[in-house]
C-alpha positions as MATLAB code, in Angstrom:
seq = 'MSEPTGAARRRGPFKVGDQVQLTDPKGRHYTFTLEAGKNFHTHKGSFPHDELIGAPEGSVVRTTGNVAYLALRPLLPDYVLSMPRGAAVVYPKDAGQILSMADIFPGARVVEAGVGSGSLSMFLLRAVGDQGMLHSYERRADFAEIATQNVERYFGGPHPAWQLTVGDLQDNLSDTEVDRVILDMLAPWECLEAVSKALVPGGILCAYVATTTQLARTVEAIREHGTFNEPSAWETMVRTWHIEGLAVRPDHRMIGHTGFLLTARRLADGVEAPLRRRRPAPGAYGEDYTGPGGGKPATGGA';
ca = [
       0.000    0.000    0.000;
       1.513    3.328   -1.052;
       2.008    6.100    1.459;
      -0.396    9.056    1.486;
       0.772   12.057   -0.516;
       3.413   14.001    1.363;
       3.835   11.454    4.182;
       7.375   10.477    3.144;
       8.410   14.123    3.506;
       7.296   14.166    7.147;
       9.616   11.496    8.595;
      13.112   10.041    8.384;
      16.474   11.798    7.901;
      16.579   15.131    6.112;
      16.696   14.832    2.318;
      17.376   17.200   -0.550;
      14.196   19.181   -1.212;
      12.948   18.985    2.369;
      11.728   22.102    4.137;
      13.779   22.818    7.259;
      12.889   25.128   10.126;
      15.778   26.415   12.203;
      15.209   27.791   15.695;
      17.840   30.132   17.133;
      18.623   30.623   20.854;
      16.018   33.424   21.040;
      13.269   31.223   19.604;
      13.220   32.877   16.178;
      12.442   30.661   13.176;
      14.100   30.483    9.761;
      12.663   28.249    7.029;
      14.490   27.129    3.883;
      14.708   24.237    1.394;
      17.654   21.847    1.522;
      19.853   21.923   -1.575;
      23.103   20.021   -2.016;
      26.157   22.271   -2.114;
      24.340   25.363   -0.817;
      25.048   27.339    2.357;
      22.593   28.852    4.822;
      23.616   32.385    5.829;
      22.613   34.450    8.841;
      24.072   37.511   10.541;
      25.536   34.996   13.008;
      27.507   33.090   10.373;
      26.714   30.256    7.963;
      26.756   26.484    7.609;
      26.504   24.117    4.597;
      23.184   22.439    3.773;
      25.164   19.207    3.354;
      25.655   19.175    7.117;
      21.922   18.513    7.523;
      21.321   16.235    4.526;
      21.149   12.701    5.923;
      21.004   13.917    9.528;
      18.046   12.966   11.739;
      15.324   15.495   12.429;
      15.954   17.275   15.719;
      19.667   17.757   15.020;
      21.611   20.838   16.106;
      23.920   22.674   13.723;
      26.407   25.431   14.476;
      27.253   28.353   12.246;
      30.746   29.672   11.602;
      29.919   32.163   14.379;
      29.432   29.227   16.804;
      25.685   29.864   17.205;
      23.563   26.705   17.650;
      20.351   26.181   15.680;
      17.813   23.396   16.225;
      16.736   21.844   12.902;
      13.236   20.390   12.505;
      10.757   20.045    9.684;
       8.165   22.840    9.926;
       4.742   21.748   11.072;
       1.888   22.716    8.779;
       0.904   25.633   11.086;
       4.515   26.867   10.880;
       4.623   26.452    7.117;
       1.441   28.399    6.355;
       2.613   31.341    8.459;
       6.007   31.537    6.718;
       5.078   30.703    3.097;
       4.730   33.356    0.336;
       1.363   35.098    0.426;
      -0.916   36.569   -2.183;
      -3.720   37.113    0.311;
      -4.108   36.846    4.070;
      -3.962   33.250    5.262;
      -6.491   31.372    7.367;
      -4.777   31.146   10.750;
      -4.112   27.665   12.165;
      -6.508   28.286   15.060;
      -9.350   28.860   12.602;
      -8.277   26.047   10.273;
      -8.378   23.659   13.228;
     -11.884   24.810   14.125;
     -13.023   24.350   10.519;
     -11.655   20.791   10.365;
     -13.376   19.952   13.643;
     -16.688   21.810   13.514;
     -17.245   21.199    9.785;
     -16.433   17.531   10.458;
     -13.935   17.102    7.612;
     -13.312   13.356    7.339;
     -11.067   11.075    5.224;
     -12.628   10.554    1.814;
     -14.942   13.568    2.112;
     -15.987   15.507   -0.984;
     -15.308   19.152   -0.131;
     -15.784   22.395   -2.047;
     -13.829   25.475   -1.007;
     -14.319   29.024   -2.278;
     -11.685   31.687   -1.662;
      -8.316   29.926   -1.863;
      -6.130   32.949   -1.134;
      -2.603   31.691   -0.511;
      -3.623   28.041   -0.064;
      -3.412   27.812    3.722;
      -6.814   26.235    4.355;
      -6.497   24.114    1.197;
      -3.511   22.295    2.715;
      -5.316   21.594    5.982;
      -8.335   20.306    4.044;
      -6.219   18.110    1.756;
      -4.509   16.455    4.704;
      -7.925   15.774    6.263;
      -9.701   14.345    3.185;
      -6.636   12.328    2.089;
      -5.814   10.929   -1.333;
      -9.205    9.206   -1.625;
     -11.192   12.360   -0.942;
     -11.880   15.370   -3.141;
     -11.202   19.059   -2.656;
     -12.434   21.357   -5.407;
     -11.230   24.900   -4.739;
     -12.512   28.037   -6.459;
     -10.524   31.273   -6.574;
     -11.567   34.409   -8.449;
      -8.049   35.789   -8.897;
      -5.586   33.965  -11.139;
      -2.563   35.456   -9.356;
      -3.775   34.147   -5.996;
      -4.460   30.738   -7.552;
      -0.889   30.588   -8.887;
       0.626   31.421   -5.498;
      -1.636   28.873   -3.780;
      -0.647   26.172   -6.277;
       3.055   26.810   -5.659;
       2.588   26.730   -1.874;
       0.553   23.507   -1.931;
       2.931   21.698   -4.271;
       5.980   22.842   -2.312;
       4.477   21.450    0.884;
       3.323   18.093   -0.519;
       6.270   17.659   -2.862;
       4.139   17.876   -6.002;
       0.484   17.999   -7.124;
      -2.008   16.481   -4.689;
      -4.241   13.832   -6.330;
      -7.343   14.987   -4.434;
      -7.069   18.659   -5.413;
      -8.759   20.487   -8.259;
      -8.436   24.269   -8.564;
     -10.767   26.379  -10.703;
     -10.204   30.070  -11.391;
     -13.590   31.811  -11.320;
     -16.624   32.566   -9.153;
     -18.118   29.620   -7.316;
     -21.724   30.615   -8.027;
     -20.998   30.749  -11.771;
     -18.839   27.627  -12.047;
     -19.962   25.170   -9.368;
     -20.905   21.927  -11.089;
     -20.047   19.460   -8.312;
     -22.873   17.358   -6.911;
     -23.181   15.073   -3.887;
     -20.789   17.330   -1.951;
     -20.326   16.575    1.759;
     -18.930   19.921    2.914;
     -18.664   23.475    1.542;
     -16.243   26.014    3.018;
     -16.727   29.667    2.044;
     -13.932   32.133    2.787;
     -15.132   35.117    0.797;
     -16.522   38.632    0.980;
     -20.195   37.795    0.332;
     -20.970   34.131    1.104;
     -24.715   34.847    1.047;
     -24.482   35.217   -2.738;
     -23.552   31.520   -3.065;
     -26.306   29.927   -0.997;
     -28.419   28.779   -3.943;
     -25.462   27.084   -5.669;
     -24.213   25.593   -2.404;
     -27.660   24.262   -1.479;
     -27.920   22.424   -4.806;
     -24.450   20.878   -4.413;
     -24.694   19.676   -0.798;
     -26.076   16.287    0.189;
     -28.798   16.224    2.862;
     -27.023   16.591    6.200;
     -24.013   18.187    4.515;
     -22.344   21.122    6.223;
     -21.883   24.687    5.048;
     -19.101   26.512    6.896;
     -18.474   30.220    6.296;
     -15.485   32.268    7.446;
     -16.090   36.029    7.556;
     -14.182   38.963    9.001;
     -16.822   41.428   10.250;
     -20.008   41.439   12.302;
     -21.981   42.906    9.399;
     -20.910   40.021    7.144;
     -21.750   37.557    9.900;
     -25.229   38.993   10.485;
     -26.074   39.160    6.785;
     -24.892   35.598    6.179;
     -26.915   34.205    9.098;
     -30.075   36.024    8.053;
     -29.649   34.894    4.443;
     -29.244   31.263    5.572;
     -32.435   31.529    7.635;
     -34.321   33.091    4.746;
     -33.103   30.557    2.191;
     -34.951   27.781    3.991;
     -32.821   24.773    3.053;
     -30.545   24.840    6.120;
     -31.053   24.385    9.834;
     -30.418   27.183   12.322;
     -26.770   28.297   11.906;
     -24.241   28.416   14.741;
     -21.626   31.174   14.928;
     -18.515   31.703   17.049;
     -14.924   32.952   17.135;
     -11.811   31.622   18.854;
      -8.930   33.347   20.592;
      -5.571   31.856   21.549;
      -3.440   33.053   24.452;
      -0.026   31.566   25.187;
       1.494   31.369   28.657;
       4.895   32.298   30.051;
       6.282   29.548   32.281;
       9.603   30.153   34.024;
       9.990   28.491   37.415;
       7.360   30.009   39.698;
       6.623   32.787   37.212;
       3.575   31.307   35.502;
       1.365   33.923   33.844;
      -0.413   34.603   30.566;
       1.634   36.305   27.883;
       0.854   39.943   27.201;
       0.127   39.204   23.550;
      -2.493   36.886   22.160;
      -3.981   35.883   18.806;
      -7.337   37.611   19.149;
      -9.980   38.185   16.524;
      -9.096   36.867   13.075;
     -12.577   36.010   11.832;
     -15.984   34.591   12.616;
     -17.014   31.039   11.764;
     -20.521   29.779   11.235;
     -21.922   26.392   10.275;
     -25.305   25.190    9.062;
     -26.529   21.806    7.840;
     -28.433   21.046    4.647;
     -31.986   19.863    5.174;
     -33.603   17.133    3.112;
     -35.412   18.397    0.018;
     -38.919   19.646    0.721;
     -38.381   19.820    4.484;
     -38.940   22.946    6.556;
     -36.857   23.352    9.675;
     -38.880   23.632   12.897;
     -39.317   27.303   13.763;
     -36.784   28.238   16.366;
     -38.215   29.829   19.473;
     -36.108   32.715   20.628;
     -36.579   35.917   22.551;
     -34.659   38.630   20.707;
     -33.283   41.519   22.697;
     -35.409   44.700   22.581;
     -34.490   46.608   19.450;
     -32.814   43.632   17.755;
     -35.380   43.860   14.972;
     -36.175   47.490   14.217;
     -38.961   48.908   12.095;
     -36.652   48.945    9.068;
     -35.826   45.229    9.387;
     -36.413   43.390    6.096;
     -35.056   39.941    6.929;
     -36.899   36.632    7.477;
     -40.277   37.171    9.077;
     -40.626   40.718    7.791;
     -39.836   42.301   11.131;
     -41.885   39.821   13.179;
     -39.345   37.424   14.675;
     -40.457   34.229   16.323;
     -41.052   34.504   20.033;
     -42.268   32.074   22.600;
     -41.105   29.865   25.401;
     -37.601   29.604   26.693;
];
């Protein structure tokens, strides 16, 4: 049985073409590709790539300035934060939430819109595996080119489960029997009709948006469309901790707001979701409200 795409690049001694992440004594990272006969240069001296080729991962190398660097392969979260960018990347904390809350499984058929630099595409490809399918749509050809280079550099070549289309999802989506749809775009509400037709009953729509106005409009559009259950929305924040002897405290910096996530599940054809009972806050639906219900939101018991 052949190894999954990219697996051979994740274990064993360092080889020519491998990505290497060096960590200096101050914890700073430097990422490069191993090439025979080349030298790695820093302001603290240099060392030959050949010194790492054939060495086990976790080795320490010293520069001509006698500074020690720990050599490891970059993890995928490290790689996506250091790779060339055409657009902002989906941060690892959000990619992890998408994989979990959108229930991305091996063999899944997934559609993604808004490829950007390819960050989320790589997380999705590792989750669906060689037997799955990821069809990505990107409006900008220059972003698609950068994403392709980043994905192929990470996996060591084209991934068999990946198809990339340059164009708008709502104009080009022809996939059917799709298990999951991930929308990372400015106006996901414009794609609901196309997404609804592509998703299987029980399939999951997951949208990633940056602002509260986008979030509110997407949720209301999903409710109005009528083919999805009540959406759930959230954001995540990550705070690291400083641990030094008895000095254990949260770090002053944290990865705060990067975006909002929301998920909704496709209903069976011809089914209406049970009306959700909720007590909106006073003023939540003003006189100028034009969303589902025409300004008369459902109320009732707790």
